[in-house]
C-alpha positions in Angstrom: -0.3 -0.1 0.0 1.2 3.3 -0.9 1.5 6.1 1.4 -1.1 9.2 0.9 1.0 12.0 -1.1 0.8 15.2 0.6 1.8 18.6 -1.3 2.4 21.6 0.6 3.0 24.7 -0.8 6.3 26.5 -0.7 6.9 27.4 3.3 6.3 31.2 3.6 8.6 33.8 5.7 6.3 35.2 7.9 7.5 35.9 11.7 4.5 36.6 13.6 0.8 35.1 12.9 -1.9 37.2 12.3 -3.9 38.0 15.6 -7.0 35.4 15.6 -10.4 37.1 15.6 -12.7 37.0 18.5 -15.7 35.7 18.4 -17.3 39.0 19.0 -15.1 40.5 15.5 -15.7 37.3 13.9 -19.9 38.1 14.5 -19.3 41.9 12.7 -17.2 40.4 9.3 -19.3 40.3 5.9 -21.1 36.8 5.6 -19.1 34.3 3.6 -20.8 34.3 0.2 -21.1 30.6 -1.2 -22.0 28.7 -4.2 -25.5 29.7 -5.3 -27.8 26.7 -5.3 -27.7 25.7 -9.2 -24.2 25.3 -9.0 -24.1 23.1 -6.4 -24.5 19.2 -7.8 -26.0 16.3 -6.3 -24.1 13.8 -8.5 -26.6 10.7 -9.0 -25.6 8.6 -12.0 -22.9 8.2 -14.6 -23.4 10.9 -16.5 -23.2 13.2 -13.5 -19.9 11.6 -12.4 -18.5 11.9 -15.8 -19.2 15.8 -15.9 -17.8 16.1 -12.3 -14.8 14.4 -13.1 -14.0 16.5 -16.1 -14.9 19.7 -14.2 -12.7 18.6 -11.2 -9.6 17.6 -13.6 -9.4 20.8 -15.0 -9.4 22.6 -12.0 -6.6 21.0 -10.8 -7.0 21.9 -7.2 -10.2 21.0 -5.4 -12.0 21.8 -1.7 -12.4 18.7 -0.2 -14.2 17.8 2.7 -16.5 14.5 4.0 -19.5 14.8 6.5 -20.6 11.6 8.4 -23.9 10.7 10.3 -23.1 11.8 13.9 -22.8 9.5 16.4 -24.3 10.1 19.7 -24.0 6.3 21.9 -21.1 5.8 23.7 -18.5 3.2 22.2 -20.7 3.2 19.1 -18.6 3.5 16.1 -19.4 5.6 12.9 -19.8 3.7 9.7 -19.3 7.1 7.8 -18.4 9.1 5.6 -21.7 9.4 4.0 -20.8 12.3 2.1 -18.0 13.3 0.3 -17.9 17.1 -1.3 -15.4 18.7 -3.7 -15.7 21.8 -5.2 -14.0 24.2 -7.8 -14.4 28.0 -7.7 -17.6 27.6 -10.1 -19.1 24.6 -8.7 -19.6 22.3 -6.3 -20.2 17.9 -6.6 -22.0 16.1 -3.4 -21.4 12.4 -3.8 -23.3 10.3 -1.3 -21.4 7.2 -0.4 -23.4 3.9 0.1 -24.5 0.9 -1.6 -24.7 1.8 -5.1 -23.0 5.0 -4.9 -20.3 6.3 -7.7 -17.1 4.3 -5.9 -15.2 4.5 -9.2 -15.6 8.2 -10.1 -14.6 9.2 -6.2 -11.5 6.6 -6.6 -10.4 8.4 -10.3 -10.8 11.7 -8.4 -9.4 10.8 -4.9 -7.0 8.8 -5.4 -5.7 11.3 -8.4 -2.3 12.9 -8.1 -2.9 15.6 -10.8 -5.9 16.4 -8.9 -4.9 18.0 -5.5 -7.3 17.8 -2.5 -7.4 20.8 0.0 -9.2 21.0 3.0 -8.8 20.7 7.0 -8.0 17.9 9.4 -7.8 15.7 6.2 -6.2 13.2 8.7 -9.5 12.3 10.0 -10.9 12.0 6.4 -8.3 9.3 5.5 -8.8 6.2 7.6 -12.9 6.4 7.5 -12.2 6.6 3.8 -10.0 4.1 3.2 -12.1 1.6 5.9 -15.4 2.4 3.8 -14.6 2.7 0.0 -10.8 1.4 0.0 -9.7 4.4 -1.5 -6.7 6.1 -0.5 -6.1 9.7 -0.5 -3.9 10.8 -3.3 -2.3 14.4 -3.7 -3.8 16.4 -0.7 -3.1 19.4 1.1 -3.9 20.1 4.8 -4.8 23.8 5.3 -4.4 23.5 9.0 -0.5 22.6 8.5 -0.2 24.9 6.5 -1.7 27.9 8.9 0.8 26.8 11.2 3.4 27.9 8.7 2.2 31.5 9.7 2.9 31.0 13.5 -0.6 29.5 14.6 0.5 26.8 17.3 -2.9 25.3 18.1 -4.7 23.7 14.4 -7.1 26.3 12.9 -10.6 24.9 11.8 -12.4 25.7 8.9 -14.5 29.0 10.3 -11.6 30.3 11.8 -9.4 30.1 8.8 -12.3 32.1 6.7 -12.2 34.8 9.4 -8.3 35.0 9.9 -7.6 34.5 5.7 -10.8 36.0 4.0 -11.7 38.5 6.7 -15.2 37.1 6.7 -17.9 35.0 9.0 -18.6 31.6 7.6 -21.7 30.2 8.7 -21.5 26.6 10.2 -24.9 25.7 12.1 -25.3 22.8 14.4 -28.5 22.0 12.6 -26.4 21.0 9.3 -23.3 19.8 11.3 -25.1 17.0 13.4 -27.8 16.6 11.1 -28.2 12.6 9.6 -26.1 12.4 6.5 -27.0 9.5 5.9 -30.5 9.9 4.8 -31.2 8.8 1.1 -32.5 12.2 0.4 -30.4 15.1 1.5 -32.1 18.1 2.5 -31.4 21.4 0.6 -29.5 22.7 3.8 -27.3 20.1 3.7 -26.4 20.7 0.4 -25.3 23.8 0.8 -23.5 23.1 4.0 -21.5 20.5 2.3 -20.8 22.7 -0.7 -19.7 25.6 1.2 -17.3 23.6 3.2 -15.0 22.5 0.3 -15.7 25.6 -1.8 -14.4 27.9 1.4 -11.5 25.9 1.8 -10.3 26.2 -1.6 -11.0 30.0 -1.5 -8.3 29.8 1.7 -6.3 27.7 -0.2 -6.2 30.3 -2.9 -5.6 33.2 -0.6 -2.6 31.6 1.3 -0.9 30.2 -2.2 -1.0 34.1 -3.2 0.7 35.5 -0.4 -2.3 37.4 1.0 -4.4 37.6 3.8 -7.1 39.7 5.0 
């Protein structure tokens, strides 16, 4: 089994981190504007999978995240991930993981070293993804590690990173975070939440790669 690939941008030379905004400061920031609903695609069939794969391959770098149904019973193991989301700057693609899911398309994209997946806390995605689907995450960039190069000692999650890097407030309602991601038919709010997690990660990556922070 080959080790997972990890690609990191060139090290930065910042000597001190930008201040982490307080919750009060974040509340005053303009709201992060995600992708509109018509640009969020729930991939259901082979035609949609081929379209998604072409769009993601053209992008080169794509936002990536997974969602799993919460486990509320102590000691009970999760059987996630139940959703994989991938985003370019123009579109997001939501793929449900379960019986009859498009594992072949996911394997082509996620194991590819030509399509670089960017996101936060990728270590927590790798193991469950491999256990459930047999897919190894290929070329990837963990943005939490990237922000540590800016001097942040503790891991920075997506919401804080959007505030620090973009100067915007990302809404992450608990009603979506703790919702049932194993539902056969995801709700519109779940689709927006999943899509914009991946899209926001890509936006943060692009700003960091450009060397400019809010």
